[in-house]
C-alpha positions in Angstrom: 12.1 -21.3 -4.5 11.5 -19.5 -0.9 9.9 -16.7 1.5 12.3 -14.0 3.4 10.2 -12.4 5.9 12.6 -10.5 7.6 13.6 -7.3 9.7 16.6 -5.5 11.2 17.8 -7.1 14.2 17.0 -3.9 16.5 13.6 -4.5 15.2 10.5 -6.0 16.3 9.1 -8.5 13.7 6.2 -7.0 14.7 6.1 -5.0 11.7 5.7 -7.7 8.8 2.8 -10.0 9.0 2.0 -13.0 6.9 -1.6 -14.6 6.0 -2.4 -18.2 5.1 -5.2 -18.3 2.8 -8.0 -21.7 3.7 -6.5 -23.3 0.4 -2.8 -24.4 -0.3 -0.6 -23.4 -3.1 0.2 -25.9 -5.0 2.9 -23.7 -7.2 6.0 -22.8 -4.7 6.8 -20.2 -7.3 3.8 -18.6 -7.1 4.2 -17.9 -3.3 7.7 -16.1 -3.2 8.3 -12.6 -2.2 10.5 -10.8 -0.1 10.1 -8.2 2.9 12.4 -6.1 4.5 11.9 -3.6 7.2 14.4 -1.2 9.1 14.2 2.1 11.2 15.8 4.5 11.0 16.9 7.2 13.1 13.5 8.6 15.0 13.2 6.0 17.4 10.5 3.2 17.1 9.9 1.7 13.5 6.6 3.4 12.7 6.4 0.9 8.9 4.3 -2.1 8.7 3.9 -4.5 5.8 1.6 -7.7 5.4 1.3 -10.6 2.8 -1.6 -12.6 2.4 -1.2 -15.5 0.1 -4.0 -17.6 -1.1 -6.1 -14.1 -1.7 -9.6 -14.4 -2.6 -8.3 -17.5 -5.3 -5.9 -20.1 -4.8 -3.0 -18.3 -6.4 -4.0 -14.9 -5.3 -2.1 -12.9 -3.2 -2.1 -9.8 -1.5 0.8 -7.4 -0.5 1.0 -4.0 1.5 3.1 -1.7 3.2 2.2 0.9 5.7 4.1 4.4 6.8 3.5 5.1 9.5 3.7 8.7 11.5 2.9 11.2 14.4 2.6 10.1 17.6 1.2 6.8 17.4 1.9 5.9 13.9 3.3 2.6 15.1 0.0 1.4 16.2 -2.1 3.0 13.3 0.5 0.8 10.8 -0.3 -1.9 12.5 -3.8 -1.7 13.0 -4.4 -1.7 9.7 -1.7 -4.1 8.1 -3.2 -6.4 10.1 -6.9 -5.8 9.6 -7.5 -4.1 6.2 -7.1 -7.7 3.9 -9.0 -9.4 5.6 -11.4 -6.6 5.4 -11.5 -6.5 1.9 -11.9 -10.0 1.1 -14.9 -10.0 3.5 -17.1 -6.8 1.6 -15.9 -8.1 -1.4 -18.0 -10.8 -0.2 -20.9 -8.9 1.3 -21.4 -7.5 -2.4 -20.9 -10.6 -4.1 -23.9 -12.1 -1.9 -26.2 -8.7 -2.4 -25.8 -9.1 -6.1 -26.7 -13.0 -6.0 -29.8 -11.8 -3.6 -31.0 -8.6 -6.2 -30.7 -11.0 -9.3 -32.3 -14.0 -8.2 -29.4 -16.6 -8.4 -29.2 -17.7 -4.8 -31.5 -20.6 -5.4 -31.6 -22.5 -8.7 -30.6 -20.4 -11.4 -31.0 -20.8 -15.2 -28.8 -21.9 -17.7 -28.9 -18.7 -19.5 -28.8 -16.9 -15.9 -25.6 -18.6 -15.1 -24.4 -17.6 -18.6 -25.1 -14.2 -17.5 -23.1 -14.0 -14.4 -20.1 -15.2 -15.9 -20.3 -12.2 -18.3 -21.3 -10.2 -15.8 -18.0 -11.6 -14.0 -15.5 -10.7 -16.3 -17.5 -7.6 -17.5 -17.4 -5.9 -13.2 -14.6 -8.0 -12.1 -12.8 -4.7 -11.3 -15.5 -2.8 -9.9 -16.5 -5.4 -7.5 -12.8 -4.7 -5.9 -12.8 -1.4 -6.3 -16.2 -0.7 -4.6 -14.8 -3.5 -1.6 -11.4 -1.4 -0.9 -13.1 1.8 -0.8 -15.9 0.0 1.4 -13.4 -1.7 3.5 -11.0 1.5 3.5 -14.2 3.9 4.8 -14.6 0.7 7.9 -10.9 0.9 8.6 -11.0 4.4 9.1 -14.0 4.0 11.5 -12.6 1.7 13.3 -8.9 3.4 14.1 -11.5 6.4 15.2 -13.5 4.8 17.3 -9.9 1.9 18.4 -10.4 2.3 22.4 -7.3 4.7 23.8 -5.7 5.5 20.6 -5.0 9.4 20.0 -5.2 9.6 16.4 -5.6 13.7 15.7 -2.5 14.1 14.6 -1.1 10.4 13.9 -1.6 8.3 10.9 -0.6 5.8 8.2 -0.3 5.8 4.3 -1.1 2.3 2.8 -0.7 0.6 -0.4 -1.5 -2.4 -1.5 -1.5 -4.6 -4.5 -3.7 -7.7 -5.6 -3.4 -10.1 -7.9 -6.0 -12.0 -8.9 -5.2 -14.2 -12.1 -3.7 -12.0 -14.9 -4.2 -9.0 -13.0 -3.5 -6.8 -10.7 -5.8 -4.4 -8.5 -3.5 -1.2 -6.9 -4.8 0.6 -4.2 -2.9 3.4 -2.6 -3.5 5.8 -0.1 -0.5 8.6 0.4 2.6 8.6 -0.5 4.1 5.4 -0.2 4.7 3.4 -3.7 4.5 1.0 -6.0 6.7 0.2 -9.1 6.9 -2.8 -11.9 10.0 -3.9 -13.3 9.1 -5.4 -16.6 11.9 -6.4 -19.7 11.0 -4.3 -23.1 13.9 -5.3 -25.5 15.8 -6.9 -23.2 16.1 -4.1 -20.9 14.8 -3.5 -17.9 12.4 -0.9 -17.4 10.5 0.4 -14.1 6.9 1.5 -14.4 5.3 3.6 -11.7 2.1 2.1 -10.8 0.7 4.7 -8.1 1.2 8.4 -7.7 2.2 10.0 -4.8 -0.8 11.7 -3.0 1.1 14.4 -1.3 -0.7 18.6 -1.1 1.5 19.2 -4.1 -0.2 18.0 -6.4 -2.9 20.9 -8.2 -5.8 18.4 -7.8 -5.1 17.1 -4.3 -4.0 20.8 -3.0 -7.8 22.2 -5.0 -9.5 19.7 -2.6 -8.2 21.0 0.8 -8.7 24.4 0.2 -11.8 24.2 -0.9 -12.4 22.5 2.1 -10.6 25.5 3.9 -7.2 23.6 4.6 -3.7 25.5 4.2 -1.0 23.7 1.6 2.2 25.7 1.7 5.9 25.1 2.8 7.7 26.1 6.2 10.6 28.2 6.4 12.2 25.8 8.1 11.2 23.4 5.2 10.9 24.9 2.2 10.8 21.9 -0.1 8.1 19.8 1.7 4.4 21.5 1.1 2.3 20.5 3.9 -1.9 20.3 4.9 -2.3 23.1 8.1 -5.4 23.7 9.9 -6.7 27.4 8.7 -5.4 30.4 10.7 -2.8 27.8 12.6 0.6 28.2 10.9 1.9 25.2 13.6 -0.1 22.3 13.1 -0.2 19.6 12.0 2.1 19.5 8.8 0.9 16.5 7.1 3.0 16.0 4.3 0.4 13.9 2.7 -3.2 14.4 1.1 -4.6 11.3 1.9 -4.0 8.6 4.9 -5.8 6.7 7.9 -6.4 9.1 10.7 -4.9 12.7 10.8 -8.2 13.1 12.0 -7.7 16.7 13.3 -7.6 17.4 8.9 -10.4 15.3 8.0 -12.6 18.0 7.9 -9.8 20.5 5.6 -9.5 18.0 2.9 -7.3 15.3 4.0 -9.1 12.0 3.0 -9.1 8.3 3.3 -10.5 7.3 0.4 -7.3 5.4 -2.1 -6.7 5.7 -5.7 -7.6 2.7 -7.2 -6.1 1.6 -10.8 -6.2 -2.3 -13.0 -2.8 -3.5 -14.3 -2.8 -6.1 -16.9 0.2 -8.8 -16.2 2.0 -9.9 -19.3 4.9 -12.1 -19.7 7.3 -9.4 -19.5 6.5 -8.1 -15.8 9.2 -9.5 -13.7 8.1 -8.7 -10.0 6.3 -5.5 -7.7 8.1 -3.4 -5.3 6.1 -1.3 -2.8 8.3 0.8 -0.8 7.6 3.4 2.1 8.8 7.1 1.4 12.1 6.3 3.1 13.2 4.3 -0.2 11.9 6.8 -2.4 13.5 9.9 -0.8 16.9 8.7 -1.6 16.3 6.6 -4.6 14.5 6.6 -7.9 12.7 4.0 -9.4 15.3 2.4 -12.0 17.3 2.3 -9.1 15.3 0.3 -6.7 14.3 -2.2 -9.8 18.3 -2.3 -10.4 18.3 -3.7 -7.0 15.9 -6.2 -7.1 16.6 -7.4 -10.7 20.5 -8.0 -9.7 19.8 -9.2 -6.2 22.0 -12.5 -5.5 18.7 -14.0 -5.3 14.7 -13.2 -4.8 14.4 -14.3 -0.8 16.8 -11.4 -0.7 15.5 -8.7 -2.5 13.6 -6.6 -0.4 16.9 -6.5 2.0 19.2 -5.3 -0.7 17.2 -2.1 -1.5 16.2 -1.8 2.1 20.8 -1.2 2.8 21.0 0.3 -0.1 18.1 3.1 0.9 19.9 3.3 4.4 23.4 3.5 2.7 21.6 6.7 0.3 20.7 8.4 3.5 23.9 8.7 4.8 25.4 10.1 1.6 22.8 11.8 0.0 21.6 13.5 3.8 24.2 13.2 6.5 22.9 16.2 8.4 19.6 14.0 8.4 18.2 11.5 10.3 17.2 8.6 8.0 13.5 7.4 7.5 12.1 4.0 8.4 13.0 1.9 5.6 10.4 -1.1 4.4 10.2 -2.7 1.1 7.3 -5.2 0.1 8.3 -7.1 -3.2 6.6 -9.4 -4.9 8.0 -12.0 -7.8 5.7 -11.9 -11.0 5.6 -16.5 -11.9 6.0 -17.0 -15.7 
């Protein structure tokens, strides 16, 4: 079992970042992931991906994909992909220290308090991760806004990340990248979407945007795509997602950087997780992607197989369109 980190030859390998935790992972099968990124036909590859092994605990893992857009989208996606994993851990450590101090556990702790801590840890584990993720996203958003010589008024990035801790997954999503799990049920492969594509066409997202005086509608040139516009300005910026890092021109009009966060308990039937940017999901269904991963020659090349299939699908389905960047981050689940 190995690790495949690869990008298209014409791409920049800086689109993919791999972190190693302080503790060496002993079980090699728990380390397997596959990442592949390929630019579309629009110039620079604005996608980025990151993997962090030994994340939080010895067999913990962080995986994420980030789809940049706008003139500086490639810079924003890289900043987020490199900074977010460590920042979430830092925020979680801070929250745990605050809890310990507030509950008087930072010094000598009676046995009954130790038992209480264990119970609280089991009951509040997901909530602590949720708080850490929301806090980290806020800090990351502020860092991007204050970043030297970086105009993000109409540039930004999506983010979809999974954090594996023991037998559970924490999933955080911002924008229209997607996480899908492949599971065996009744001896058949089933694709389960773990995230919702956060686009302005969703009623709850559109409602928030309109409450903030933003506008949601499709242009005559692209009648099939709902976008976010500034009030009384039908020419800008036309954002095709309702949540993102950056895009500060729209942050007063309902576009937010608060992720949707969920928890998914893992079972022995769960085989793999695929994170991908919308360049993949625009042309391949969840079931198609899961089938490609499942039938790949090896786990190490699964991500590349999906991207190559998406590239071919773009040419077949939309020959007159410029193909989008495609990035896949695939994580095998140890059995």
